[in-house]
DODOGU-999734 format. One record per residue (C-alpha): y, z, x; residue in three letters. Coordinates in nm, 2 decimals, padded with zeros to 4 digits. Layout:
! residues N
   north      up    east  rest
       Y       Z       X   ala
...
***
This chain:
! residues 298
   north      up    east  rest
   00.56   05.45  -03.44   unk
   00.41   05.33  -03.77   unk
   00.26   05.02  -03.62   unk
   00.14   05.19  -03.30   unk
  -00.18   05.32  -03.46   unk
  -00.25   04.98  -03.62   unk
  -00.21   04.82  -03.27   unk
  -00.46   05.07  -03.13   unk
  -00.70   04.99  -03.40   unk
  -00.67   04.62  -03.34   unk
  -00.74   04.68  -02.97   unk
  -01.05   04.89  -03.05   unk
  -01.18   04.61  -03.28   unk
  -01.13   04.35  -03.00   unk
  -01.33   04.56  -02.76   unk
  -01.62   04.63  -02.99   unk
  -01.62   04.29  -03.17   unk
  -01.70   04.44  -03.51   unk
  -01.47   04.59  -03.77   unk
  -01.76   04.79  -03.92   unk
  -01.85   04.95  -03.58   unk
  -01.49   05.01  -03.49   unk
  -01.43   05.18  -03.83   unk
  -01.73   05.41  -03.77   unk
  -01.59   05.51  -03.43   unk
  -01.24   05.57  -03.58   unk
  -01.39   05.77  -03.88   unk
  -01.24   05.54  -04.14   unk
  -01.40   05.30  -04.39   unk
  -01.45   04.94  -04.28   unk
  -01.27   04.81  -04.59   unk
  -00.96   05.02  -04.51   unk
  -00.96   04.90  -04.15   unk
  -01.00   04.54  -04.27   unk
  -00.71   04.57  -04.51   unk
  -00.50   04.72  -04.24   unk
  -00.57   04.43  -04.01   unk
  -00.51   04.17  -04.29   unk
  -00.18   04.34  -04.38   unk
  -00.07   04.33  -04.01   unk
  -00.17   03.96  -03.99   unk
   00.04   03.88  -04.29   unk
   00.34   04.06  -04.15   unk
   00.27   03.92  -03.80   unk
   00.27   03.57  -03.95   unk
  -00.06   03.45  -03.79   unk
  -00.43   03.55  -03.79   unk
  -00.54   03.73  -03.47   unk
  -00.92   03.74  -03.53   unk
  -01.18   03.48  -03.58   unk
  -01.43   03.60  -03.84   unk
  -01.78   03.53  -03.73   unk
  -02.12   03.58  -03.90   unk
  -02.19   03.89  -03.69   unk
  -01.85   04.03  -03.62   unk
  -01.50   03.92  -03.50   unk
  -01.34   03.80  -03.19   unk
  -00.98   03.75  -03.08   unk
  -00.83   03.40  -03.12   unk
  -00.56   03.29  -02.87   unk
  -00.28   03.45  -03.07   unk
  -00.49   03.78  -03.07   unk
  -00.54   03.76  -02.70   unk
  -00.16   03.75  -02.65   unk
  -00.11   04.03  -02.89   unk
  -00.37   04.26  -02.73   unk
  -00.21   04.21  -02.39   unk
   00.12   04.30  -02.55   unk
  -00.04   04.61  -02.70   unk
  -00.17   04.73  -02.36   unk
   00.17   04.69  -02.21   unk
   00.34   04.86  -02.49   unk
   00.10   05.16  -02.47   unk
   00.15   05.18  -02.10   unk
   00.53   05.17  -02.13   unk
   00.51   05.44  -02.40   unk
   00.30   05.66  -02.17   unk
   00.56   05.61  -01.89   unk
   00.85   05.71  -02.12   unk
   00.65   06.02  -02.23   unk
   00.60   06.11  -01.87   unk
   00.97   06.07  -01.79   unk
   01.07   06.29  -02.09   unk
   00.82   06.56  -01.98   unk
   00.96   06.54  -01.63   unk
   01.31   06.58  -01.76   unk
   01.21   06.89  -01.95   unk
   01.04   07.04  -01.64   unk
   00.69   07.02  -01.79   unk
   00.57   06.79  -01.51   unk
   00.29   06.65  -01.73   unk
   00.14   06.31  -01.74   unk
  -00.18   06.12  -01.67   unk
  -00.27   05.90  -01.37   unk
  -00.55   05.64  -01.39   unk
  -00.67   05.49  -01.07   unk
  -00.94   05.24  -00.98   unk
  -01.07   05.27  -00.62   unk
  -01.34   05.16  -00.39   unk
  -01.64   05.39  -00.37   unk
  -01.56   05.47   00.00   unk
  -01.26   05.67  -00.13   unk
  -01.48   05.89  -00.36   unk
  -01.65   06.14  -00.13   unk
  -01.36   06.28   00.06   unk
  -01.02   06.11   00.04   unk
  -00.96   06.08  -00.33   unk
  -01.08   06.43  -00.43   unk
  -00.86   06.58  -00.16   unk
  -00.55   06.38  -00.27   unk
  -00.59   06.47  -00.64   unk
  -00.64   06.83  -00.56   unk
  -00.33   06.84  -00.35   unk
  -00.12   06.66  -00.62   unk
  -00.24   06.90  -00.89   unk
  -00.17   07.20  -00.68   unk
   00.20   07.10  -00.72   unk
   00.18   06.94  -01.07   unk
  -00.11   07.12  -01.26   unk
   00.00   06.96  -01.59   unk
  -00.11   06.61  -01.47   unk
  -00.46   06.49  -01.54   unk
  -00.65   06.20  -01.38   unk
  -00.91   05.94  -01.45   unk
  -01.08   05.78  -01.15   unk
  -01.28   05.46  -01.19   unk
  -01.51   05.35  -00.91   unk
  -01.46   04.97  -00.89   unk
  -01.52   04.69  -00.65   unk
  -01.23   04.48  -00.55   unk
  -01.24   04.22  -00.84   unk
  -01.32   04.48  -01.11   unk
  -01.03   04.70  -00.99   unk
  -00.80   04.40  -01.03   unk
  -00.93   04.34  -01.39   unk
  -00.86   04.71  -01.46   unk
  -00.50   04.66  -01.36   unk
  -00.46   04.35  -01.57   unk
  -00.60   04.52  -01.87   unk
  -00.37   04.83  -01.82   unk
  -00.69   05.04  -01.79   unk
  -00.56   05.17  -01.45   unk
  -00.21   05.24  -01.33   unk
  -00.31   05.20  -00.96   unk
  -00.58   05.04  -00.76   unk
  -00.68   05.14  -00.40   unk
  -00.94   04.89  -00.28   unk
  -01.06   04.71   00.03   unk
  -01.00   04.34   00.06   unk
  -00.84   04.25  -00.28   unk
  -00.90   03.90  -00.39   unk
  -00.59   03.79  -00.59   unk
  -00.29   03.96  -00.42   unk
  -00.04   03.72  -00.58   unk
  -00.10   03.89  -00.92   unk
   00.00   04.24  -00.80   unk
   00.27   04.44  -00.63   unk
   00.13   04.57  -00.30   unk
   00.26   04.92  -00.24   unk
   00.08   04.97   00.10   unk
  -00.19   04.80   00.31   unk
  -00.36   04.98   00.60   unk
  -00.64   04.87   00.83   unk
  -00.98   05.04   00.86   unk
  -01.24   04.95   01.13   unk
  -01.60   04.89   01.03   unk
  -01.83   05.16   01.15   unk
  -02.21   05.14   01.21   unk
  -02.40   05.43   01.05   unk
  -02.72   05.54   01.22   unk
  -02.95   05.84   01.23   unk
  -02.89   06.06   01.54   unk
  -03.22   05.95   01.70   unk
  -03.15   05.58   01.66   unk
  -03.20   05.38   01.99   unk
  -02.85   05.24   01.97   unk
  -02.68   05.58   01.97   unk
  -02.67   05.60   02.35   unk
  -02.53   05.25   02.40   unk
  -02.19   05.27   02.57   unk
  -02.04   04.98   02.38   unk
  -02.19   04.89   02.04   unk
  -02.16   04.54   01.92   unk
  -02.24   04.38   01.59   unk
  -02.52   04.17   01.75   unk
  -02.68   04.49   01.86   unk
  -02.69   04.63   01.51   unk
  -02.83   04.30   01.37   unk
  -03.12   04.33   01.61   unk
  -03.24   04.63   01.40   unk
  -03.32   04.66   01.03   unk
  -02.99   04.68   00.85   unk
  -02.88   04.78   00.50   unk
  -02.57   04.62   00.35   unk
  -02.38   04.63   00.02   unk
  -02.37   04.32  -00.22   unk
  -02.13   04.04  -00.17   unk
  -01.87   04.18  -00.42   unk
  -01.80   04.48  -00.19   unk
  -01.52   04.44   00.06   unk
  -01.72   04.54   00.37   unk
  -01.99   04.28   00.30   unk
  -01.72   04.02   00.28   unk
  -01.61   04.12   00.63   unk
  -01.97   04.12   00.76   unk
  -02.03   03.77   00.61   unk
  -01.71   03.64   00.78   unk
  -01.82   03.79   01.11   unk
  -02.17   03.64   01.11   unk
  -02.04   03.30   01.01   unk
  -01.93   03.26   01.37   unk
  -02.26   03.39   01.52   unk
  -02.60   03.26   01.58   unk
  -02.74   03.58   01.43   unk
  -02.73   03.62   01.06   unk
  -02.74   03.90   00.81   unk
  -03.11   03.96   00.72   unk
  -03.09   04.29   00.54   unk
  -03.40   04.49   00.45   unk
  -03.21   04.62   00.15   unk
  -02.89   04.56  -00.04   unk
  -02.74   04.86  -00.23   unk
  -02.41   04.91  -00.41   unk
  -02.42   05.28  -00.31   unk
  -02.30   05.39   00.02   unk
  -02.47   05.72  -00.04   unk
  -02.80   05.54  -00.06   unk
  -02.73   05.36   00.26   unk
  -02.64   05.68   00.45   unk
  -02.96   05.84   00.33   unk
  -03.18   05.54   00.40   unk
  -03.09   05.51   00.76   unk
  -03.23   05.85   00.81   unk
  -03.57   05.73   00.69   unk
  -03.60   05.43   00.92   unk
  -03.44   05.31   01.24   unk
  -03.20   05.11   01.03   unk
  -02.82   05.05   01.06   unk
  -02.57   05.08   00.77   unk
  -02.20   04.99   00.77   unk
  -01.91   05.18   00.62   unk
  -01.54   05.24   00.65   unk
  -01.44   05.57   00.82   unk
  -01.23   05.69   00.52   unk
  -01.57   05.73   00.34   unk
  -01.74   05.92   00.62   unk
  -01.74   06.29   00.72   unk
  -01.69   06.20   01.09   unk
  -01.72   06.55   01.22   unk
  -01.93   06.74   00.97   unk
  -02.26   06.56   00.95   unk
  -02.50   06.63   01.23   unk
  -02.78   06.41   01.09   unk
  -02.58   06.08   01.14   unk
  -02.39   05.91   01.41   unk
  -02.09   05.68   01.33   unk
  -01.98   05.42   01.58   unk
  -01.68   05.19   01.54   unk
  -01.75   04.82   01.59   unk
  -01.49   04.62   01.79   unk
  -01.23   04.42   01.59   unk
  -01.33   04.11   01.80   unk
  -01.68   04.14   01.63   unk
  -01.58   04.24   01.27   unk
  -01.23   04.21   01.14   unk
  -01.08   04.54   01.02   unk
  -01.07   04.59   00.65   unk
  -00.74   04.60   00.46   unk
  -00.72   04.90   00.23   unk
  -00.46   04.81  -00.03   unk
  -00.27   05.02  -00.27   unk
  -00.14   04.81  -00.56   unk
  -00.02   04.80  -00.92   unk
   00.03   04.52  -01.18   unk
   00.31   04.30  -01.08   unk
   00.64   04.39  -01.26   unk
   00.49   04.71  -01.42   unk
   00.70   05.02  -01.42   unk
   00.48   05.32  -01.34   unk
   00.51   05.66  -01.51   unk
   00.67   05.94  -01.31   unk
   00.33   06.09  -01.24   unk
   00.17   05.77  -01.13   unk
   00.47   05.67  -00.91   unk
   00.47   06.01  -00.74   unk
   00.09   06.00  -00.68   unk
   00.13   05.65  -00.53   unk
   00.39   05.78  -00.29   unk
   00.16   06.07  -00.19   unk
  -00.12   05.82  -00.13   unk
   00.10   05.60   00.08   unk
   00.21   05.90   00.30   unk
  -00.15   06.01   00.34   unk
  -00.28   05.67   00.43   unk
   00.00   05.61   00.68   unk
  -00.09   05.94   00.85   unk
  -00.45   05.80   00.91   unk
  -00.34   05.49   01.09   unk
***
């Protein structure tokens, strides 16, 4: 374990880009930290940082080393979780990156259910769009990702993928509420609010309108579905969201209508992990619980 702390210090310096600032955060002197890095570089057999006028940055050898560090720390956490599980402590930590649609209802309920059985397990939840979630997995900052329409599936092990229709979100007095069959073209005839292009549901909307004479002409773009749900109550506007992020039966101010798959392709909600990574006991069990819960919604 002697080198583990040094490796963590190296990763901290790489993130901050400054030995002095990293030393302040770690509560050690910058000269001591610099000596520790130089000693490691001598033993390692190669420099890992480029010294710049205003800081440092990883060189190619350092980039490889930091990726190794992240994998090593993740593997150590997995072993600790397995040891705790063997002893009956059922402790551990689960880190998950997920689309914001999962935040209001689905993810809090799943974590609470898991902790009811395993109260020694803690969680960190990062709200990420699809590409940012993938970066979290690559950097070992998250064990799992649960996102809509991932971009680079070849880099990851897909544990489960389920479809979700796109819903139109409107105030209860919107003129389209009484329409028997709601189509995307109907929604685009009214002011509409959409997320930015990096969000999965926008990708699906852009794909849909690419085959239509009508185009997306949003009155507002927002990266917050909560903003969109509130905004459509202020104007006769239409928002769009996946049902897993909606309270379909408990909100009497809004109306939610599914759009046909022939108009807008269903979104793929994908649970995945870094390819080839062995999850800790806690993370693997939580992944299994998520898969069961998602399958029950299809």
